[in-house]
SEBASE-70294 format. One record per residue (C-alpha): y, z, x; residue number from 1; residue in one letter. Coordinates in steps of 0.1 Angstrom, whole numbers, always signed. Last residue first. Example, Ala and Ser with C-alpha at 12.3 -4.5 7.8 and 13.67 -1.06 7.14 Angstrom:
BEGIN
    py    pz    px   i aa
   -11   +71  +137   2  s
   -45   +78  +123   1  a
***
This chain:
BEGIN
    py    pz    px   i aa
   +43   +37   -38 325  r
   +78   +44   -40 324  l
   +88   +85   -31 323  g
  +119   +67   -11 322  g
  +107   +51   +15 321  s
  +117   +85   +37 320  r
   +94  +105   +10 319  e
   +64   +80   +17 318  t
   +69   +78   +51 317  v
   +66  +118   +53 316  d
   +37  +120   +35 315  a
   +18   +92   +60 314  t
   +31  +116   +84 313  a
   +12  +147   +67 312  d
   -13  +130   +58 311  d
   -28  +119   +94 310  g
    -7  +129  +121 309  g
    +1   +94  +137 308  p
    +9   +66  +114 307  p
   -18   +46  +101 306  p
   -19   +12  +116 305  d
   -18   -16   +88 304  d
   +25   -19   +89 303  d
   +22   -17  +131 302  g
   +36   +13  +140 301  l
   +71   +35  +138 300  p
   +72   +29  +104 299  l
  +106   +31   +84 298  d
  +100   +22   +47 297  p
  +117   -11   +30 296  t
  +124    +0    -2 295  l
  +152   +25    +5 294  a
  +168    -8   +27 293  r
  +161   -32    +0 292  l
  +182    -7   -26 291  v
  +210    -3    -2 290  a
  +211   -41    +2 289  f
  +216   -46   -36 288  g
  +238   -17   -38 287  t
  +258   -44   -14 286  l
  +261   -69   -39 285  f
  +269   -51   -70 284  l
  +301   -42   -53 283  g
  +305   -77   -46 282  l
  +299   -83   -81 281  g
  +326   -52   -92 280  a
  +357   -73   -71 279  g
  +342  -110   -83 278  f
  +329  -105  -123 277  t
  +356   -75  -128 276  l
  +382   -86  -112 275  v
  +375  -120  -123 274  t
  +373  -110  -158 273  t
  +405   -96  -154 272  l
  +427  -126  -142 271  r
  +409  -140  -174 270  d
  +425  -115  -196 269  l
  +459  -121  -176 268  d
  +459  -158  -186 267  a
  +450  -153  -223 266  s
  +425  -174  -238 265  w
  +418  -206  -234 264  g
  +412  -207  -201 263  f
  +424  -230  -173 262  p
  +445  -211  -158 261  l
  +485  -215  -154 260  l
  +506  -189  -134 259  a
  +491  -197   -99 258  n
  +489  -165   -76 257  s
  +460  -147   -88 256  f
  +444  -176  -106 255  g
  +435  -188   -72 254  a
  +408  -159   -77 253  t
  +385  -180   -99 252  g
  +374  -196   -67 251  f
  +355  -167   -61 250  a
  +337  -169   -95 249  t
  +307  -184   -86 248  v
  +299  -158   -53 247  m
  +305  -129   -72 246  a
  +284  -144  -104 245  l
  +256  -148   -74 244  v
  +258  -115   -58 243  a
  +264   -90   -91 242  g
  +231  -108  -107 241  a
  +212  -105   -73 240  l
  +223   -64   -73 239  g
  +216   -54  -106 238  c
  +182   -68   -98 237  l
  +180   -47   -71 236  l
  +192   -14   -89 235  l
  +164   -21  -118 234  g
  +147   -20   -86 233  f
  +151   +17   -87 232  r
  +129   +19  -121 231  r
  +148   +53  -142 230  g
  +148   +40  -179 229  i
  +181   +25  -176 228  v
  +176    +9  -142 227  t
  +150   -10  -154 226  l
  +172   -21  -188 225  v
  +202   -27  -167 224  v
  +184   -50  -140 223  g
  +167   -71  -170 222  v
  +203   -72  -182 221  a
  +215   -82  -150 220  g
  +187  -108  -137 219  a
  +189  -123  -172 218  l
  +228  -133  -171 217  w
  +224  -144  -132 216  a
  +200  -167  -143 215  a
  +228  -179  -164 214  l
  +256  -175  -138 213  g
  +234  -204  -121 212  p
  +255  -233  -142 211  g
  +276  -211  -167 210  a
  +304  -239  -169 209  g
  +276  -264  -175 208  s
  +260  -243  -204 207  v
  +296  -233  -218 206  v
  +305  -270  -220 205  v
  +276  -285  -234 204  l
  +283  -256  -259 203  l
  +320  -271  -271 202  y
  +311  -307  -269 201  y
  +334  -323  -250 200  q
  +370  -344  -254 199  d
  +392  -316  -250 198  d
  +383  -296  -223 197  p
  +400  -263  -226 196  v
  +376  -239  -249 195  l
  +350  -241  -225 194  a
  +375  -222  -202 193  a
  +375  -195  -224 192  g
  +337  -191  -231 191  l
  +330  -188  -192 190  v
  +354  -166  -188 189  h
  +341  -140  -216 188  v
  +304  -145  -204 187  v
  +316  -136  -168 186  h
  +336  -105  -181 185  g
  +303   -94  -198 184  g
  +283   -99  -168 183  v
  +303   -76  -143 182  v
  +311   -53  -174 181  l
  +275   -46  -182 180  v
  +267   -43  -143 179  t
  +294   -21  -140 178  i
  +274    +1  -172 177  a
  +245    +0  -151 176  a
  +260   +14  -118 175  t
  +269   +40  -139 174  a
  +233   +47  -151 173  l
  +223   +50  -117 172  a
  +255   +72  -106 171  a
  +243   +94  -137 170  w
  +208   +93  -123 169  r
  +216  +102   -87 168  r
  +194   +94   -57 167  t
  +200   +55   -51 166  l
  +222   +57   -77 165  g
  +249   +68   -51 164  m
  +249   +38   -34 163  t
  +256   +17   -64 162  g
  +285   +40   -77 161  m
  +299   +35   -42 160  t
  +295    +2   -42 159  g
  +309    -7   -79 158  a
  +337   +19   -73 157  v
  +345    +0   -40 156  v
  +343   -37   -58 155  a
  +366   -29   -83 154  a
  +391    -9   -62 153  v
  +395   -41   -42 152  a
  +395   -67   -71 151  t
  +425   -41   -85 150  a
  +443   -42   -52 149  l
  +439   -84   -53 148  w
  +456   -85   -90 147  w
  +480   -63   -77 146  l
  +488   -84   -45 145  g
  +490  -116   -66 144  a
  +518  -104   -87 143  p
  +520  -137  -114 142  p
  +537  -165  -103 141  a
  +569  -175  -126 140  p
  +568  -205  -152 139  p
  +571  -235  -129 138  f
  +577  -264  -161 137  v
  +567  -304  -152 136  q
  +592  -319  -173 135  e
  +588  -351  -192 134  g
  +597  -386  -208 133  h
  +570  -411  -222 132  v
  +590  -445  -217 131  s
  +584  -476  -240 130  v
  +589  -513  -229 129  e
  +576  -534  -265 128  r
  +555  -561  -256 127  d
  +526  -547  -276 126  g
  +536  -510  -267 125  v
  +542  -512  -231 124  l
  +545  -479  -214 123  l
  +563  -461  -187 122  p
  +552  -428  -179 121  v
  +589  -404  -168 120  s
  +591  -375  -148 119  w
  +616  -343  -143 118  a
  +611  -310  -128 117  r
  +618  -274  -139 116  v
  +619  -241  -118 115  g
  +653  -244  -104 114  e
  +640  -243   -70 113  a
  +615  -267   -72 112  p
  +581  -264   -65 111  i
  +573  -290   -42 110  p
  +551  -308   -52 109  h
  +540  -308   -88 108  m
  +559  -334  -101 107  a
  +535  -362   -81 106  a
  +507  -352  -100 105  d
  +528  -361  -129 104  i
  +533  -394  -115 103  r
  +498  -396  -106 102  s
  +486  -397  -142 101  d
  +450  -378  -153 100  a
  +436  -396  -180  99  w
  +430  -399  -219  98  r
  +422  -425  -243  97  a
  +420  -428  -280  96  t
  +415  -457  -301  95  t
  +427  -472  -340  94  a
  +445  -500  -322  93  p
  +434  -513  -278  92  p
  +444  -483  -253  91  v
  +445  -497  -220  90  i
  +444  -466  -193  89  p
  +461  -455  -160  88  e
  +433  -444  -137  87  v
  +438  -472  -112  86  a
  +459  -506  -120  85  r
  +475  -521   -90  84  t
  +509  -522   -79  83  p
  +512  -483   -81  82  g
  +521  -462  -112  81  a
  +502  -485  -135  80  p
  +518  -492  -168  79  v
  +499  -474  -194  78  v
  +489  -503  -219  77  q
  +494  -499  -258  76  v
  +476  -527  -279  75  t
  +490  -531  -311  74  e
  +482  -519  -342  73  g
  +504  -485  -340  72  t
  +473  -458  -347  71  d
  +465  -456  -308  70  n
  +467  -420  -300  69  v
  +474  -414  -264  68  i
  +465  -379  -241  67  r
  +474  -371  -212  66  l
  +460  -351  -184  65  r
  +459  -316  -163  64  a
  +485  -302  -182  63  g
  +471  -269  -195  62  m
  +440  -293  -206  61  e
  +459  -319  -229  60  i
  +497  -329  -231  59  v
  +502  -354  -260  58  a
  +511  -386  -267  57  v
  +512  -399  -303  56  a
  +521  -437  -313  55  l
  +519  -445  -347  54  g
  +553  -450  -358  53  p
  +569  -462  -322  52  v
  +600  -437  -310  51  p
  +622  -454  -280  50  p
  +621  -433  -265  49  d
  +589  -410  -265  48  v
  +600  -375  -260  47  s
  +603  -346  -245  46  l
  +564  -339  -233  45  i
  +556  -305  -210  44  r
  +535  -309  -181  43  a
  +524  -273  -164  42  i
  +530  -254  -135  41  s
  +515  -228  -106  40  p
  +481  -243  -111  39  s
  +446  -230  -115  38  a
  +419  -252  -115  37  e
  +400  -280  -140  36  l
  +373  -296  -124  35  a
  +377  -329  -102  34  g
  +345  -324   -81  33  g
  +361  -307   -55  32  h
  +353  -273   -67  31  a
  +321  -280   -81  30  a
  +308  -290   -45  29  a
  +322  -252   -32  28  t
  +305  -235   -64  27  g
  +272  -255   -52  26  s
  +275  -244   -20  25  t
  +282  -208   -31  24  l
  +261  -210   -61  23  p
  +229  -213   -32  22  f
  +242  -190    -5  21  l
  +237  -162   -24  20  v
  +210  -164   -49  19  a
  +189  -175   -17  18  t
  +198  -143    +3  17  l
  +190  -125   -25  16  l
  +155  -138   -26  15  l
  +152  -141    +9  14  a
  +160  -101   +12  13  a
  +137   -95   -23  12  g
  +111  -111    -4  11  a
  +115   -90   +27  10  r
  +110   -56    +6   9  a
   +82   -68    -8   8  a
   +65   -74   +24   7  c
   +80   -42   +37   6  p
   +60   -25    +5   5  l
   +26   -41    +6   4  f
   +21   -24   +40   3  s
   +25    +8   +27   2  r
    +1    -2    +1   1  m
***
């Protein structure tokens, strides 16, 4: 049995490392794959000049794209920003088009001192020239330092409770409660972020947005149950869940310094979910390593060799391995 425990601990360590590295690499790819991101500004349409009956132009996805609904009876062309047409659509009658316009992207940088920068997008409605006039608005940035401080506090509290939970029942239960908050924070983040895309099915966006987090939700739920019934392995699963969710949420910390977030509800609510998921998740990650250390007996000899001293030494090894057999 003593040879089984180190093997189980090593297997747990491998799973923990895999759980950390996989979402980290996939999260990096997602961050550069065109997904909606936090922004210091948002686009706002002021007018369509001259007005055209049946033509509706709107800003969608927190300013990331524009949408044209063409009920004019004529073809609407978005005039390209450069010498050739790139993403600018040609919109037949009775259809809708969405695109990210480079002229709006150019208006985002650098941040103007006055907090507003004008932009315009030219259209052709049939053979008529029409201009969409708008502005890029730069709201005040949030207090990033306070959000980072809250994240650090969450990490310290979760890590401390998790480590103490190895020997104290009340701390183990507190760690289970923290795990519920971490998983719940990520669930709220995913549900709110799924409200932003304009042309996709909500449930599909939820599933794709959760990604590896779905497995972490399950691991967290099982870990909480096992912890409540007094099984030390439950804390390890809580650590696994926290590690995965912290890594997939790491890019969300950009919201600490950007005013606009791709989130359907309050931006501060999304920042709070990041504090819980990333900060407390890191603390649970450290808890996982503490559990692995406790589950690994400190054997002075080979795994299959009995320690000298007979039953007394065997009892000592068992005691130092946390009383698990």
